C-alpha positions as protocol buffer text, in pm:
chain_id: "A"
residue {
  index: 1
  type: MET
  ca { x: -449 y: -6974 z: 3757 }
}
residue {
  index: 2
  type: THR
  ca { x: -549 y: -7327 z: 3633 }
}
residue {
  index: 3
  type: VAL
  ca { x: -292 y: -7561 z: 3488 }
}
residue {
  index: 4
  type: ILE
  ca { x: -416 y: -7779 z: 3199 }
}
residue {
  index: 5
  type: LYS
  ca { x: -216 y: -8065 z: 3073 }
}
residue {
  index: 6
  type: LYS
  ca { x: -125 y: -8085 z: 2704 }
}
residue {
  index: 7
  type: GLU
  ca { x: -311 y: -8416 z: 2658 }
}
residue {
  index: 8
  type: ASP
  ca { x: -621 y: -8275 z: 2819 }
}
residue {
  index: 9
  type: TRP
  ca { x: -594 y: -7964 z: 2595 }
}
residue {
  index: 10
  type: LYS
  ca { x: -578 y: -8165 z: 2279 }
}
residue {
  index: 11
  type: ASN
  ca { x: -869 y: -8384 z: 2393 }
}
residue {
  index: 12
  type: SER
  ca { x: -1077 y: -8073 z: 2454 }
}
residue {
  index: 13
  type: GLY
  ca { x: -1077 y: -7996 z: 2085 }
}
residue {
  index: 14
  type: ARG
  ca { x: -935 y: -7646 z: 2120 }
}
residue {
  index: 15
  type: SER
  ca { x: -644 y: -7533 z: 1915 }
}
residue {
  index: 16
  type: VAL
  ca { x: -358 y: -7314 z: 2002 }
}
residue {
  index: 17
  type: LYS
  ca { x: -407 y: -7112 z: 1684 }
}
residue {
  index: 18
  type: ASN
  ca { x: -737 y: -6973 z: 1810 }
}
residue {
  index: 19
  type: TYR
  ca { x: -548 y: -6766 z: 2058 }
}
residue {
  index: 20
  type: PRO
  ca { x: -303 y: -6498 z: 1985 }
}
residue {
  index: 21
  type: PRO
  ca { x: 53 y: -6586 z: 2067 }
}
residue {
  index: 22
  type: GLN
  ca { x: 189 y: -6458 z: 2385 }
}
residue {
  index: 23
  type: ASN
  ca { x: 473 y: -6213 z: 2371 }
}
residue {
  index: 24
  type: SER
  ca { x: 734 y: -6241 z: 2624 }
}
residue {
  index: 25
  type: GLY
  ca { x: 789 y: -5872 z: 2613 }
}
residue {
  index: 26
  type: ALA
  ca { x: 554 y: -5575 z: 2664 }
}
residue {
  index: 27
  type: ASP
  ca { x: 317 y: -5469 z: 2391 }
}
residue {
  index: 28
  type: SER
  ca { x: 435 y: -5188 z: 2152 }
}
residue {
  index: 29
  type: PRO
  ca { x: 276 y: -4845 z: 2168 }
}
residue {
  index: 30
  type: ASP
  ca { x: 113 y: -4895 z: 1825 }
}
residue {
  index: 31
  type: ASP
  ca { x: -44 y: -5220 z: 1940 }
}
residue {
  index: 32
  type: SER
  ca { x: -180 y: -5051 z: 2245 }
}
residue {
  index: 33
  type: ILE
  ca { x: -328 y: -4775 z: 2027 }
}
residue {
  index: 34
  type: ARG
  ca { x: -482 y: -5028 z: 1790 }
}
residue {
  index: 35
  type: MET
  ca { x: -626 y: -5214 z: 2076 }
}
residue {
  index: 36
  type: SER
  ca { x: -761 y: -4904 z: 2246 }
}
residue {
  index: 37
  type: ASN
  ca { x: -906 y: -4758 z: 1921 }
}
residue {
  index: 38
  type: PRO
  ca { x: -1129 y: -4991 z: 1730 }
}
residue {
  index: 39
  type: PRO
  ca { x: -1139 y: -4967 z: 1348 }
}
residue {
  index: 40
  type: ASN
  ca { x: -1465 y: -4766 z: 1332 }
}
residue {
  index: 41
  type: LYS
  ca { x: -1336 y: -4511 z: 1572 }
}
residue {
  index: 42
  type: ARG
  ca { x: -1007 y: -4474 z: 1382 }
}
residue {
  index: 43
  type: GLN
  ca { x: -1204 y: -4416 z: 1052 }
}
residue {
  index: 44
  type: ALA
  ca { x: -1410 y: -4151 z: 1221 }
}
residue {
  index: 45
  type: LEU
  ca { x: -1098 y: -3969 z: 1336 }
}
residue {
  index: 46
  type: THR
  ca { x: -959 y: -3963 z: 983 }
}
residue {
  index: 47
  type: GLN
  ca { x: -1278 y: -3798 z: 840 }
}
residue {
  index: 48
  type: THR
  ca { x: -1324 y: -3418 z: 843 }
}
residue {
  index: 49
  type: ASN
  ca { x: -1598 y: -3253 z: 1034 }
}
residue {
  index: 50
  type: PRO
  ca { x: -1900 y: -3204 z: 801 }
}
residue {
  index: 51
  type: THR
  ca { x: -1939 y: -2836 z: 908 }
}
residue {
  index: 52
  type: GLU
  ca { x: -1578 y: -2758 z: 829 }
}
residue {
  index: 53
  type: SER
  ca { x: -1604 y: -2931 z: 486 }
}
residue {
  index: 54
  type: ASP
  ca { x: -1904 y: -2717 z: 391 }
}
residue {
  index: 55
  type: ALA
  ca { x: -1716 y: -2403 z: 490 }
}
residue {
  index: 56
  type: VAL
  ca { x: -1420 y: -2503 z: 277 }
}
residue {
  index: 57
  type: ASP
  ca { x: -1645 y: -2572 z: -23 }
}
residue {
  index: 58
  type: THR
  ca { x: -1824 y: -2240 z: 23 }
}
residue {
  index: 59
  type: LEU
  ca { x: -1493 y: -2055 z: 47 }
}
residue {
  index: 60
  type: ALA
  ca { x: -1360 y: -2228 z: -265 }
}
residue {
  index: 61
  type: ALA
  ca { x: -1678 y: -2145 z: -455 }
}
residue {
  index: 62
  type: ALA
  ca { x: -1657 y: -1783 z: -341 }
}
residue {
  index: 63
  type: ILE
  ca { x: -1293 y: -1761 z: -452 }
}
residue {
  index: 64
  type: ALA
  ca { x: -1377 y: -1915 z: -791 }
}
residue {
  index: 65
  type: SER
  ca { x: -1672 y: -1676 z: -837 }
}
residue {
  index: 66
  type: HIS
  ca { x: -1457 y: -1381 z: -738 }
}
residue {
  index: 67
  type: GLU
  ca { x: -1188 y: -1491 z: -983 }
}
residue {
  index: 68
  type: ALA
  ca { x: -1445 y: -1526 z: -1260 }
}
residue {
  index: 69
  type: ASP
  ca { x: -1587 y: -1180 z: -1182 }
}
residue {
  index: 70
  type: ARG
  ca { x: -1236 y: -1035 z: -1180 }
}
residue {
  index: 71
  type: LYS
  ca { x: -1154 y: -1185 z: -1519 }
}
residue {
  index: 72
  type: ALA
  ca { x: -1487 y: -1066 z: -1663 }
}
residue {
  index: 73
  type: PHE
  ca { x: -1426 y: -717 z: -1523 }
}
residue {
  index: 74
  type: GLU
  ca { x: -1075 y: -710 z: -1667 }
}
residue {
  index: 75
  type: ALA
  ca { x: -1208 y: -824 z: -2008 }
}
residue {
  index: 76
  type: GLU
  ca { x: -1479 y: -558 z: -1996 }
}
residue {
  index: 77
  type: LEU
  ca { x: -1219 y: -298 z: -1895 }
}
residue {
  index: 78
  type: VAL
  ca { x: -995 y: -397 z: -2187 }
}
residue {
  index: 79
  type: GLU
  ca { x: -1289 y: -376 z: -2430 }
}
residue {
  index: 80
  type: LEU
  ca { x: -1396 y: -39 z: -2289 }
}
residue {
  index: 81
  type: LYS
  ca { x: -1038 y: 88 z: -2319 }
}
residue {
  index: 82
  type: LYS
  ca { x: -1023 y: -30 z: -2679 }
}
residue {
  index: 83
  type: GLU
  ca { x: -1356 y: 133 z: -2763 }
}
residue {
  index: 84
  type: THR
  ca { x: -1242 y: 457 z: -2597 }
}
residue {
  index: 85
  type: LEU
  ca { x: -913 y: 456 z: -2789 }
}
residue {
  index: 86
  type: ASP
  ca { x: -1093 y: 380 z: -3117 }
}
residue {
  index: 87
  type: ALA
  ca { x: -1343 y: 659 z: -3057 }
}
residue {
  index: 88
  type: ALA
  ca { x: -1064 y: 899 z: -2966 }
}
residue {
  index: 89
  type: TYR
  ca { x: -867 y: 799 z: -3277 }
}
residue {
  index: 90
  type: ILE
  ca { x: -1168 y: 847 z: -3506 }
}
residue {
  index: 91
  type: SER
  ca { x: -1255 y: 1178 z: -3342 }
}
residue {
  index: 92
  type: GLY
  ca { x: -896 y: 1296 z: -3363 }
}
residue {
  index: 93
  type: PHE
  ca { x: -869 y: 1184 z: -3726 }
}
residue {
  index: 94
  type: GLU
  ca { x: -1188 y: 1364 z: -3826 }
}
residue {
  index: 95
  type: THR
  ca { x: -1085 y: 1675 z: -3634 }
}
residue {
  index: 96
  type: GLY
  ca { x: -739 y: 1668 z: -3790 }
}
residue {
  index: 97
  type: LYS
  ca { x: -883 y: 1613 z: -4135 }
}
residue {
  index: 98
  type: THR
  ca { x: -1126 y: 1902 z: -4095 }
}
residue {
  index: 99
  type: GLU
  ca { x: -863 y: 2132 z: -3951 }
}
residue {
  index: 100
  type: GLY
  ca { x: -613 y: 2025 z: -4217 }
}
residue {
  index: 101
  type: PHE
  ca { x: -866 y: 2086 z: -4496 }
}
residue {
  index: 102
  type: GLN
  ca { x: -954 y: 2426 z: -4356 }
}
residue {
  index: 103
  type: ALA
  ca { x: -587 y: 2516 z: -4316 }
}
residue {
  index: 104
  type: GLY
  ca { x: -510 y: 2392 z: -4668 }
}
residue {
  index: 105
  type: SER
  ca { x: -805 y: 2582 z: -4814 }
}
residue {
  index: 106
  type: THR
  ca { x: -701 y: 2900 z: -4638 }
}
residue {
  index: 107
  type: GLU
  ca { x: -343 y: 2862 z: -4756 }
}
residue {
  index: 108
  type: ALA
  ca { x: -451 y: 2785 z: -5113 }
}
residue {
  index: 109
  type: LEU
  ca { x: -684 y: 3086 z: -5115 }
}
residue {
  index: 110
  type: THR
  ca { x: -405 y: 3307 z: -4986 }
}
residue {
  index: 111
  type: HIS
  ca { x: -169 y: 3186 z: -5259 }
}
residue {
  index: 112
  type: TYR
  ca { x: -443 y: 3226 z: -5521 }
}
residue {
  index: 113
  type: GLN
  ca { x: -514 y: 3582 z: -5415 }
}
residue {
  index: 114
  type: ALA
  ca { x: -144 y: 3665 z: -5414 }
}
residue {
  index: 115
  type: ASP
  ca { x: -92 y: 3510 z: -5759 }
}
residue {
  index: 116
  type: SER
  ca { x: -401 y: 3685 z: -5895 }
}
residue {
  index: 117
  type: ALA
  ca { x: -279 y: 4019 z: -5764 }
}
residue {
  index: 118
  type: ALA
  ca { x: 65 y: 3960 z: -5916 }
}
residue {
  index: 119
  type: LEU
  ca { x: -87 y: 3860 z: -6249 }
}
residue {
  index: 120
  type: LEU
  ca { x: -317 y: 4163 z: -6252 }
}
residue {
  index: 121
  type: ALA
  ca { x: -24 y: 4390 z: -6173 }
}
residue {
  index: 122
  type: ALA
  ca { x: 176 y: 4233 z: -6458 }
}
residue {
  index: 123
  type: ILE
  ca { x: -116 y: 4283 z: -6700 }
}
residue {
  index: 124
  type: ASN
  ca { x: -152 y: 4646 z: -6596 }
}
residue {
  index: 125
  type: THR
  ca { x: 222 y: 4697 z: -6638 }
}
residue {
  index: 126
  type: LEU
  ca { x: 220 y: 4540 z: -6984 }
}
residue {
  index: 127
  type: SER
  ca { x: -84 y: 4744 z: -7083 }
}
residue {
  index: 128
  type: SER
  ca { x: 79 y: 5068 z: -6970 }
}
residue {
  index: 129
  type: GLU
  ca { x: 405 y: 4981 z: -7144 }
}
residue {
  index: 130
  type: LYS
  ca { x: 240 y: 4862 z: -7463 }
}
residue {
  index: 131
  type: THR
  ca { x: 191 y: 5212 z: -7601 }
}
residue {
  index: 132
  type: ASN
  ca { x: 548 y: 5313 z: -7515 }
}
residue {
  index: 133
  type: LEU
  ca { x: 682 y: 4997 z: -7673 }
}
residue {
  index: 134
  type: VAL
  ca { x: 490 y: 5052 z: -7996 }
}
residue {
  index: 135
  type: GLU
  ca { x: 583 y: 5421 z: -8013 }
}
residue {
  index: 136
  type: ASN
  ca { x: 950 y: 5342 z: -7954 }
}
residue {
  index: 137
  type: ALA
  ca { x: 943 y: 5073 z: -8221 }
}
residue {
  index: 138
  type: GLN
  ca { x: 740 y: 5265 z: -8478 }
}
residue {
  index: 139
  type: ALA
  ca { x: 1037 y: 5417 z: -8651 }
}
residue {
  index: 140
  type: ASP
  ca { x: 1205 y: 5080 z: -8687 }
}
residue {
  index: 141
  type: LEU
  ca { x: 881 y: 4916 z: -8800 }
}
residue {
  index: 142
  type: ILE
  ca { x: 819 y: 5182 z: -9063 }
}
residue {
  index: 143
  type: ALA
  ca { x: 1173 y: 5159 z: -9195 }
}
residue {
  index: 144
  type: LEU
  ca { x: 1151 y: 4780 z: -9207 }
}
residue {
  index: 145
  type: ALA
  ca { x: 812 y: 4783 z: -9380 }
}
residue {
  index: 146
  type: SER
  ca { x: 933 y: 5032 z: -9639 }
}
residue {
  index: 147
  type: LYS
  ca { x: 1243 y: 4828 z: -9709 }
}
residue {
  index: 148
  type: ILE
  ca { x: 1038 y: 4507 z: -9748 }
}
residue {
  index: 149
  type: ALA
  ca { x: 786 y: 4679 z: -9979 }
}
residue {
  index: 150
  type: ARG
  ca { x: 1059 y: 4816 z: -10204 }
}
residue {
  index: 151
  type: ARG
  ca { x: 1230 y: 4478 z: -10222 }
}
residue {
  index: 152
  type: LEU
  ca { x: 909 y: 4300 z: -10309 }
}
residue {
  index: 153
  type: LEU
  ca { x: 817 y: 4557 z: -10573 }
}
residue {
  index: 154
  type: ALA
  ca { x: 1162 y: 4538 z: -10730 }
}
residue {
  index: 155
  type: CYS
  ca { x: 1143 y: 4158 z: -10744 }
}
residue {
  index: 156
  type: GLU
  ca { x: 797 y: 4169 z: -10897 }
}
residue {
  index: 157
  type: LEU
  ca { x: 904 y: 4421 z: -11164 }
}
residue {
  index: 158
  type: THR
  ca { x: 1204 y: 4206 z: -11248 }
}
residue {
  index: 159
  type: LEU
  ca { x: 1006 y: 3884 z: -11276 }
}
residue {
  index: 160
  type: ASN
  ca { x: 700 y: 4042 z: -11437 }
}
residue {
  index: 161
  type: PRO
  ca { x: 768 y: 4381 z: -11601 }
}
residue {
  index: 162
  type: ALA
  ca { x: 407 y: 4402 z: -11716 }
}
residue {
  index: 163
  type: VAL
  ca { x: 301 y: 4456 z: -11353 }
}
residue {
  index: 164
  type: ILE
  ca { x: 352 y: 4828 z: -11416 }
}
residue {
  index: 165
  type: THR
  ca { x: 43 y: 4818 z: -11635 }
}
residue {
  index: 166
  type: HIS
  ca { x: -162 y: 4699 z: -11337 }
}
residue {
  index: 167
  type: ILE
  ca { x: -17 y: 4976 z: -11116 }
}
residue {
  index: 168
  type: VAL
  ca { x: -102 y: 5243 z: -11373 }
}
residue {
  index: 169
  type: SER
  ca { x: -450 y: 5099 z: -11428 }
}
residue {
  index: 170
  type: GLU
  ca { x: -531 y: 5132 z: -11055 }
}
residue {
  index: 171
  type: ALA
  ca { x: -424 y: 5498 z: -11066 }
}
residue {
  index: 172
  type: LEU
  ca { x: -625 y: 5568 z: -11386 }
}
residue {
  index: 173
  type: ALA
  ca { x: -941 y: 5441 z: -11213 }
}
residue {
  index: 174
  type: LYS
  ca { x: -931 y: 5754 z: -10994 }
}
residue {
  index: 175
  type: ILE
  ca { x: -944 y: 6017 z: -11268 }
}
residue {
  index: 176
  type: THR
  ca { x: -1262 y: 6194 z: -11382 }
}
residue {
  index: 177
  type: ASP
  ca { x: -1127 y: 6419 z: -11656 }
}
residue {
  index: 178
  type: LYS
  ca { x: -1046 y: 6194 z: -11948 }
}
residue {
  index: 179
  type: SER
  ca { x: -985 y: 6443 z: -12224 }
}
residue {
  index: 180
  type: THR
  ca { x: -606 y: 6439 z: -12207 }
}
residue {
  index: 181
  type: VAL
  ca { x: -414 y: 6200 z: -11980 }
}
residue {
  index: 182
  type: ILE
  ca { x: -35 y: 6204 z: -11940 }
}
residue {
  index: 183
  type: ILE
  ca { x: 132 y: 5913 z: -11761 }
}
residue {
  index: 184
  type: ARG
  ca { x: 490 y: 5942 z: -11636 }
}
residue {
  index: 185
  type: VAL
  ca { x: 689 y: 5640 z: -11519 }
}
residue {
  index: 186
  type: HIS
  ca { x: 1052 y: 5547 z: -11459 }
}
residue {
  index: 187
  type: PRO
  ca { x: 1246 y: 5492 z: -11782 }
}
residue {
  index: 188
  type: ASP
  ca { x: 1283 y: 5122 z: -11705 }
}
residue {
  index: 189
  type: ASN
  ca { x: 906 y: 5086 z: -11679 }
}
residue {
  index: 190
  type: LEU
  ca { x: 821 y: 5276 z: -12001 }
}
residue {
  index: 191
  type: PRO
  ca { x: 883 y: 4997 z: -12259 }
}
residue {
  index: 192
  type: PRO
  ca { x: 654 y: 4736 z: -12098 }
}
residue {
  index: 193
  type: LEU
  ca { x: 390 y: 5007 z: -12044 }
}
residue {
  index: 194
  type: GLN
  ca { x: 405 y: 5111 z: -12408 }
}
residue {
  index: 195
  type: ALA
  ca { x: 367 y: 4746 z: -12506 }
}
residue {
  index: 196
  type: ASP
  ca { x: 41 y: 4733 z: -12308 }
}
residue {
  index: 197
  type: GLN
  ca { x: -94 y: 5071 z: -12424 }
}
residue {
  index: 198
  type: ALA
  ca { x: -374 y: 4900 z: -12613 }
}
residue {
  index: 199
  type: THR
  ca { x: -474 y: 4727 z: -12289 }
}
residue {
  index: 200
  type: LEU
  ca { x: -489 y: 5065 z: -12113 }
}
residue {
  index: 201
  type: LYS
  ca { x: -720 y: 5203 z: -12383 }
}
residue {
  index: 202
  type: GLU
  ca { x: -946 y: 4901 z: -12348 }
}
residue {
  index: 203
  type: LEU
  ca { x: -963 y: 4955 z: -11972 }
}
residue {
  index: 204
  type: MET
  ca { x: -1028 y: 5330 z: -12015 }
}
residue {
  index: 205
  type: PRO
  ca { x: -1212 y: 5369 z: -12348 }
}
residue {
  index: 206
  type: ASP
  ca { x: -1330 y: 5721 z: -12257 }
}
residue {
  index: 207
  type: ILE
  ca { x: -979 y: 5865 z: -12262 }
}
residue {
  index: 208
  type: GLN
  ca { x: -949 y: 6085 z: -12570 }
}
residue {
  index: 209
  type: THR
  ca { x: -573 y: 6141 z: -12565 }
}
residue {
  index: 210
  type: LEU
  ca { x: -328 y: 5911 z: -12384 }
}
residue {
  index: 211
  type: GLN
  ca { x: 39 y: 6008 z: -12354 }
}
residue {
  index: 212
  type: LEU
  ca { x: 316 y: 5796 z: -12202 }
}
residue {
  index: 213
  type: ASP
  ca { x: 637 y: 5965 z: -12081 }
}
residue {
  index: 214
  type: SER
  ca { x: 947 y: 5866 z: -11885 }
}
residue {
  index: 215
  type: ASP
  ca { x: 1064 y: 6048 z: -11573 }
}
residue {
  index: 216
  type: PRO
  ca { x: 1385 y: 5942 z: -11399 }
}
residue {
  index: 217
  type: THR
  ca { x: 1276 y: 6117 z: -11076 }
}
residue {
  index: 218
  type: ILE
  ca { x: 1000 y: 5863 z: -11038 }
}
residue {
  index: 219
  type: GLU
  ca { x: 1101 y: 5546 z: -10853 }
}
residue {
  index: 220
  type: PRO
  ca { x: 1053 y: 5218 z: -11043 }
}
residue {
  index: 221
  type: GLY
  ca { x: 713 y: 5071 z: -10974 }
}
residue {
  index: 222
  type: GLY
  ca { x: 538 y: 5406 z: -10935 }
}
residue {
  index: 223
  type: CYS
  ca { x: 372 y: 5655 z: -11168 }
}
residue {
  index: 224
  type: MET
  ca { x: 244 y: 6010 z: -11187 }
}
residue {
  index: 225
  type: ILE
  ca { x: -76 y: 6084 z: -11383 }
}
residue {
  index: 226
  type: GLU
  ca { x: -153 y: 6435 z: -11503 }
}
residue {
  index: 227
  type: THR
  ca { x: -491 y: 6565 z: -11623 }
}
residue {
  index: 228
  type: SER
  ca { x: -634 y: 6908 z: -11685 }
}
residue {
  index: 229
  type: LEU
  ca { x: -767 y: 6903 z: -11328 }
}
residue {
  index: 230
  type: GLY
  ca { x: -448 y: 6800 z: -11145 }
}
residue {
  index: 231
  type: TYR
  ca { x: -225 y: 6507 z: -11064 }
}
residue {
  index: 232
  type: ILE
  ca { x: -259 y: 6153 z: -10938 }
}
residue {
  index: 233
  type: ASP
  ca { x: 47 y: 6069 z: -10728 }
}
residue {
  index: 234
  type: ALA
  ca { x: 92 y: 5693 z: -10740 }
}
residue {
  index: 235
  type: THR
  ca { x: 463 y: 5694 z: -10669 }
}
residue {
  index: 236
  type: VAL
  ca { x: 625 y: 5440 z: -10442 }
}
residue {
  index: 237
  type: ALA
  ca { x: 719 y: 5707 z: -10188 }
}
residue {
  index: 238
  type: THR
  ca { x: 358 y: 5820 z: -10155 }
}
residue {
  index: 239
  type: LYS
  ca { x: 233 y: 5464 z: -10111 }
}
residue {
  index: 240
  type: LEU
  ca { x: 494 y: 5396 z: -9841 }
}
residue {
  index: 241
  type: LYS
  ca { x: 387 y: 5713 z: -9663 }
}
residue {
  index: 242
  type: SER
  ca { x: 33 y: 5578 z: -9652 }
}
residue {
  index: 243
  type: LEU
  ca { x: 169 y: 5251 z: -9513 }
}
residue {
  index: 244
  type: SER
  ca { x: 356 y: 5442 z: -9242 }
}
residue {
  index: 245
  type: LEU
  ca { x: 40 y: 5624 z: -9138 }
}
residue {
  index: 246
  type: ALA
  ca { x: -143 y: 5291 z: -9121 }
}
residue {
  index: 247
  type: ILE
  ca { x: 126 y: 5146 z: -8892 }
}
residue {
  index: 248
  type: GLN
  ca { x: 115 y: 5449 z: -8662 }
}
residue {
  index: 249
  type: THR
  ca { x: -262 y: 5420 z: -8614 }
}
residue {
  index: 250
  type: VAL
  ca { x: -285 y: 5040 z: -8589 }
}
residue {
  index: 251
  type: ASP
  ca { x: -331 y: 5036 z: -8206 }
}
residue {
  index: 252
  type: ARG
  ca { x: -508 y: 5367 z: -8169 }
}
residue {
  index: 253
  type: PRO
  ca { x: -887 y: 5403 z: -8129 }
}
residue {
  index: 254
  type: PRO
  ca { x: -1063 y: 5513 z: -8448 }
}
residue {
  index: 255
  type: THR
  ca { x: -1120 y: 5887 z: -8475 }
}
residue {
  index: 256
  type: ASP
  ca { x: -1218 y: 6095 z: -8769 }
}
residue {
  index: 257
  type: ALA
  ca { x: -1145 y: 5944 z: -9108 }
}
residue {
  index: 258
  type: PRO
  ca { x: -790 y: 6031 z: -9224 }
}
residue {
  index: 259
  type: ASP
  ca { x: -742 y: 6272 z: -9504 }
}
residue {
  index: 260
  type: SER
  ca { x: -731 y: 6108 z: -9843 }
}
residue {
  index: 261
  type: ASP
  ca { x: -388 y: 6080 z: -9999 }
}
residue {
  index: 262
  type: SER
  ca { x: -316 y: 6242 z: -10330 }
}
residue {
  index: 263
  type: ASP
  ca { x: -359 y: 5925 z: -10536 }
}
residue {
  index: 264
  type: SER
  ca { x: -714 y: 5871 z: -10410 }
}
residue {
  index: 265
  type: GLU
  ca { x: -848 y: 6203 z: -10520 }
}
residue {
  index: 266
  type: ALA
  ca { x: -1071 y: 6198 z: -10824 }
}
residue {
  index: 267
  type: LEU
  ca { x: -931 y: 6438 z: -11078 }
}
């Protein structure tokens, strides 16, 4: 060890600051590490091995790719599920609609056939009962028609007594023997008939002898005509009888022509 005096040290031009200070104690462990490991070596220790870094990057890329594939697969699975459900819904709807239409058509046809059968049965029943109904009501219909005819005739004779002339004229049109004609009417109808005797002769100019008589047995509104060949019955009772026969045959099929009544015979 060489001892250098302070004056000699200053004269040498060296400075104390160029040297690290001396520690009285021992160096710390960190200082010994820093001294034993230069800066370049410490930086190298802090860096990762290039081979390990590549492996980490590859693994991360593989994980990311796998995650992307998983998400794509899940999206595709969701879309496929949706398409399958939509197809199943459409198929089920069409099937249900077809089956429902067929079921509804079958049910409607069944109801239609049942209703048609019921209607046909009702028509047959009404048709079979129609004859019985008419036959059972004939008596009442005839009585009602006769009553209405008598009432109408009575009203007409009251309002227009000369209508008896028209009734007699229709009966005179049926006679063929015109030598002697005797006309009998109800006593109430004789005066207006006598007043129109000239009209009767004008209507039947070929009648040689015309006689007007009263007969209380004849109902008002009717007459009885007598010739040398027979009688013309134009009484109210006879006309109502003809009306009754017409009512009885109204719904029957036509057969042979009915016998002529007495007031339609040419005498």
